[in-house]
Backbone as CSV, one residue per row, in Angstrom:
resi,resn,N_x,N_y,N_z,CA_x,CA_y,CA_z,C_x,C_y,C_z
1,MET,90.316,91.237,68.672,91.287,92.225,69.040,92.679,91.645,68.806
2,HIS,93.530,92.454,68.218,94.894,92.027,67.916,95.855,92.511,68.995
3,ALA,96.776,91.652,69.332,97.810,92.053,70.305,98.804,92.974,69.611
4,ARG,99.266,93.933,70.349,100.290,94.840,69.814,101.661,94.330,70.224
5,LEU,102.564,94.403,69.299,103.945,94.042,69.583,104.757,95.322,69.744
6,THR,105.609,95.311,70.691,106.488,96.460,70.901,107.914,96.019,70.623
7,ILE,108.578,96.780,69.801,109.976,96.489,69.510,110.822,97.303,70.473
8,ILE,111.624,96.602,71.211,112.515,97.273,72.153,113.867,97.421,71.469
9,ARG,114.325,98.653,71.391,115.608,98.912,70.767,116.633,99.245,71.834
10,ASP,117.832,98.768,71.595,118.919,99.149,72.495,119.179,100.633,72.332
11,ASN,119.678,101.233,73.393,120.071,102.626,73.284,121.197,102.727,72.270
12,PRO,121.240,103.826,71.529,122.328,103.950,70.573,123.669,103.884,71.301
13,SER,124.642,103.288,70.623,125.955,103.188,71.256,126.540,104.579,71.437
14,PRO,127.369,104.731,72.453,127.959,106.049,72.667,128.788,106.440,71.454
15,ALA,128.941,107.717,71.283,129.696,108.218,70.136,131.095,107.607,70.138
16,ILE,131.529,107.259,68.973,132.853,106.690,68.805,133.873,107.820,68.905
17,ASP,134.936,107.604,69.647,135.998,108.593,69.776,136.683,108.735,68.417
18,PRO,136.568,109.910,67.779,137.113,110.051,66.424,138.629,109.888,66.374
19,GLN,139.325,110.335,67.403,140.784,110.209,67.405,141.191,108.740,67.497
20,ALA,140.548,108.007,68.393,140.864,106.585,68.535,140.532,105.830,67.251
21,LEU,139.409,106.153,66.638,139.027,105.483,65.395,140.032,105.792,64.291
22,ALA,140.460,107.048,64.188,141.431,107.433,63.167,142.776,106.746,63.406
23,LEU,143.193,106.644,64.658,144.446,105.946,64.955,144.350,104.466,64.596
24,ASN,143.212,103.860,64.876,143.013,102.461,64.485,143.011,102.319,62.965
25,ALA,142.408,103.288,62.287,142.392,103.270,60.823,143.816,103.406,60.280
26,LEU,144.606,104.269,60.902,146.002,104.417,60.481,146.745,103.097,60.648
27,GLY,146.547,102.439,61.766,147.172,101.135,61.984,146.778,100.143,60.909
28,TRP,145.506,100.181,60.527,145.028,99.273,59.480,145.703,99.603,58.150
29,VAL,145.791,100.882,57.819,146.439,101.299,56.565,147.898,100.849,56.560
30,LEU,148.590,101.083,57.662,150.019,100.769,57.718,150.301,99.271,57.716
31,GLY,149.283,98.472,57.987,149.440,97.021,58.012,149.603,96.383,56.642
32,ASP,149.390,97.148,55.591,149.519,96.632,54.233,150.520,97.513,53.482
33,GLU,151.589,96.927,52.980,152.658,97.725,52.366,152.183,98.552,51.175
34,ASP,151.393,97.971,50.299,150.905,98.730,49.139,150.051,99.914,49.574
35,ARG,149.170,99.673,50.522,148.300,100.740,51.024,149.134,101.815,51.725
36,ARG,150.111,101.376,52.516,150.992,102.313,53.226,151.734,103.204,52.235
37,MET,152.286,102.602,51.192,153.037,103.378,50.201,152.115,104.352,49.461
38,ARG,150.895,103.930,49.190,149.932,104.818,48.518,149.567,105.989,49.424
39,LEU,149.374,105.722,50.733,149.091,106.803,51.683,150.219,107.830,51.674
40,LEU,151.445,107.351,51.777,152.585,108.262,51.815,152.697,109.052,50.512
41,ALA,152.496,108.384,49.389,152.612,109.055,48.095,151.516,110.103,47.889
42,LEU,150.304,109.764,48.256,149.182,110.678,48.014,149.118,111.838,49.001
43,THR,149.585,111.620,50.219,149.500,112.675,51.229,150.781,113.490,51.346
44,GLY,151.889,112.953,50.836,153.165,113.637,50.998,153.764,113.461,52.382
45,LEU,153.124,112.657,53.203,153.645,112.391,54.547,154.846,111.456,54.462
46,THR,155.689,111.524,55.478,156.820,110.608,55.589,156.595,109.729,56.814
47,PRO,157.323,108.621,56.910,157.201,107.816,58.135,157.509,108.640,59.390
48,GLY,158.453,109.559,59.288,158.768,110.430,60.423,157.598,111.315,60.803
49,ASP,156.891,111.847,59.786,155.692,112.656,60.058,154.669,111.845,60.841
50,LEU,154.488,110.606,60.420,153.496,109.755,61.091,153.858,109.547,62.554
51,ARG,155.128,109.287,62.814,155.557,109.066,64.201,155.423,110.334,65.040
52,GLU,155.825,111.462,64.479,155.861,112.714,65.236,154.485,113.339,65.441
53,ARG,153.562,113.066,64.545,152.279,113.785,64.561,151.082,112.882,64.832
54,LEU,151.292,111.779,65.517,150.198,110.826,65.741,148.958,111.449,66.361
55,GLY,149.097,112.407,67.257,147.933,113.007,67.904,147.399,114.238,67.196
56,ASP,147.995,114.605,66.074,147.607,115.806,65.334,146.307,115.553,64.560
57,PRO,145.254,116.324,64.862,143.994,116.122,64.141,144.126,116.259,62.624
58,ALA,145.026,117.128,62.158,145.208,117.297,60.704,145.756,116.016,60.082
59,LEU,146.689,115.370,60.746,147.229,114.113,60.231,146.148,113.034,60.237
60,LEU,145.394,112.968,61.321,144.331,111.960,61.415,143.254,112.201,60.366
61,CYS,142.952,113.467,60.087,142.001,113.793,59.012,142.537,113.327,57.668
62,ALA,143.841,113.511,57.454,144.447,113.085,56.188,144.308,111.579,55.999
63,VAL,144.479,110.836,57.077,144.324,109.372,56.997,142.884,109.013,56.637
64,LEU,141.933,109.663,57.303,140.523,109.359,57.016,140.121,109.865,55.633
65,ASP,140.677,110.992,55.192,140.440,111.458,53.816,140.939,110.422,52.815
66,PHE,142.113,109.888,53.089,142.702,108.853,52.241,141.740,107.672,52.094
67,LEU,141.180,107.229,53.204,140.247,106.100,53.146,138.946,106.478,52.444
68,CYS,138.429,107.657,52.760,137.152,108.075,52.175,137.249,108.286,50.664
69,ALA,138.450,108.546,50.174,138.634,108.788,48.744,138.680,107.502,47.923
70,HIS,138.769,106.362,48.581,138.853,105.078,47.870,137.900,104.096,48.544
71,GLU,136.703,103.988,47.994,135.633,103.215,48.637,136.016,101.789,49.010
72,PRO,136.740,101.047,48.153,137.096,99.684,48.579,137.906,99.666,49.876
73,ASP,138.843,100.606,50.032,139.607,100.673,51.282,138.722,101.118,52.436
74,LEU,137.842,102.069,52.185,136.938,102.552,53.229,136.088,101.411,53.774
75,VAL,135.512,100.635,52.877,134.656,99.518,53.278,135.469,98.437,53.989
76,ALA,136.654,98.143,53.457,137.495,97.118,54.081,137.971,97.561,55.463
77,ALA,138.363,98.820,55.595,138.810,99.329,56.894,137.671,99.285,57.902
78,ALA,136.498,99.711,57.481,135.345,99.698,58.379,135.074,98.274,58.866
79,GLY,135.099,97.332,57.948,134.873,95.936,58.336,135.920,95.438,59.315
80,ALA,137.171,95.765,59.049,138.260,95.319,59.928,138.179,95.961,61.308
81,LEU,137.667,97.191,61.358,137.589,97.918,62.625,136.262,97.725,63.351
82,GLY,135.331,97.020,62.707,134.045,96.749,63.344,133.126,97.953,63.417
83,VAL,133.236,98.850,62.432,132.374,100.031,62.369,131.770,100.120,60.978
84,GLU,130.892,101.070,60.793,130.311,101.322,59.482,131.193,102.328,58.733
85,PRO,131.222,102.274,57.413,131.984,103.274,56.654,131.584,104.703,57.026
86,GLU,130.312,104.896,57.317,129.830,106.226,57.700,130.473,106.704,58.999
87,ASP,130.828,105.764,59.878,131.485,106.130,61.133,132.862,106.740,60.867
88,LEU,133.569,106.193,59.885,134.880,106.743,59.537,134.739,108.140,58.951
89,ALA,133.745,108.326,58.085,133.520,109.653,57.510,133.092,110.647,58.584
90,ALA,132.261,110.209,59.511,131.817,111.096,60.592,132.985,111.454,61.513
91,ALA,133.877,110.508,61.764,135.051,110.790,62.588,135.913,111.844,61.922
92,ARG,136.029,111.774,60.623,136.803,112.763,59.880,136.198,114.158,60.070
93,GLU,134.887,114.236,59.971,134.207,115.519,60.137,134.383,116.068,61.557
94,ARG,134.306,115.192,62.538,134.467,115.633,63.934,135.889,116.105,64.209
95,LEU,136.880,115.454,63.616,138.266,115.869,63.805,138.540,117.214,63.120
96,ALA,137.859,117.444,62.017,138.086,118.685,61.252,137.419,119.888,61.891
97,ALA,136.454,119.632,62.770,135.697,120.736,63.372,136.523,121.536,64.373
């Protein structure tokens, strides 16, 4: 007779707050001048827009769209933030809903 092994899995982590994740992603983007300038150029946002609209879901979606459109940045941001790239994409979807 063979012994059965049971794999005990941790409960899934609670859902990541999409707004907090997007704000952290924005901080990561703004931490690099080239990336920051590309964000502003591609989105048409200004530094003033960023300051005034930090809690605006549309602005946060734009930041996550920016990352999702360029896989190297998406992967690097996810690594820096300690999440999976899919978490950033899912946060974007939740903010857009």
